[in-house]
C-alpha positions in Angstrom: 0.0 0.2 0.1 1.5 3.2 -1.1 1.3 6.5 0.9 0.0 9.6 -1.2 0.8 13.0 -0.1 -2.5 15.1 1.2 -4.4 16.9 -1.6 -5.0 20.6 -0.8 -7.5 22.6 -2.7 -7.3 26.6 -2.7 -9.9 28.8 -4.1 -9.6 32.2 -5.2 -12.6 34.6 -4.5 -13.3 38.2 -4.7 -14.6 40.0 -1.6 -15.1 43.2 -0.1 -16.2 44.9 -3.4 -16.2 48.6 -2.9 -17.9 50.8 -5.8 -18.3 54.3 -6.4 -14.5 55.2 -6.2 -12.9 58.1 -8.5 -11.5 57.0 -11.3 -8.6 59.7 -12.5 -8.5 58.8 -16.1 -12.4 59.3 -17.1 -12.8 61.7 -13.8 -16.0 60.1 -12.6 -16.8 57.8 -9.5 -17.1 54.8 -11.7 -14.1 53.1 -10.3 -14.0 50.0 -8.0 -11.6 48.2 -5.5 -12.2 44.5 -4.5 -9.8 42.2 -2.3 -8.7 38.9 -3.9 -8.6 36.1 -1.2 -7.5 32.5 -1.1 -9.6 30.2 0.7 -7.8 27.2 2.0 -7.6 24.8 4.6 -5.9 26.9 7.1 -8.5 29.9 6.6 -8.5 32.6 4.4 -5.7 34.9 3.1 -6.0 38.1 1.4 -3.7 37.9 -1.7 -4.0 41.4 -3.1 -6.4 43.9 -4.0 -7.9 44.7 -7.8 -8.9 48.0 -8.9 -10.6 49.0 -12.1 -13.0 51.2 -13.8 -16.5 50.1 -15.3 -16.0 52.7 -18.1 -12.3 52.5 -18.8 -12.2 48.8 -18.6 -15.1 48.2 -21.2 -13.2 46.6 -24.0 -16.4 47.1 -26.2 -16.8 50.9 -25.9 -13.7 52.6 -24.3 -14.5 56.1 -23.1 -12.6 59.2 -24.8 -10.4 61.1 -22.2 -12.3 64.0 -20.8 -10.0 66.8 -20.7 
């Protein structure tokens, strides 16, 4: 009988989404921040923060710079 190492599963998820952040590119409150978390056997760890803008990040219709 062979011994196999334990299998660990880690799941990445987005948590604590904060909207209505100021976007300096399109000069509107359309930005967002979200924490990227890892869920694993030992608990939850914050891996980093993701930032973006719903207008500037739209690949189908990019907003022109408002000067």
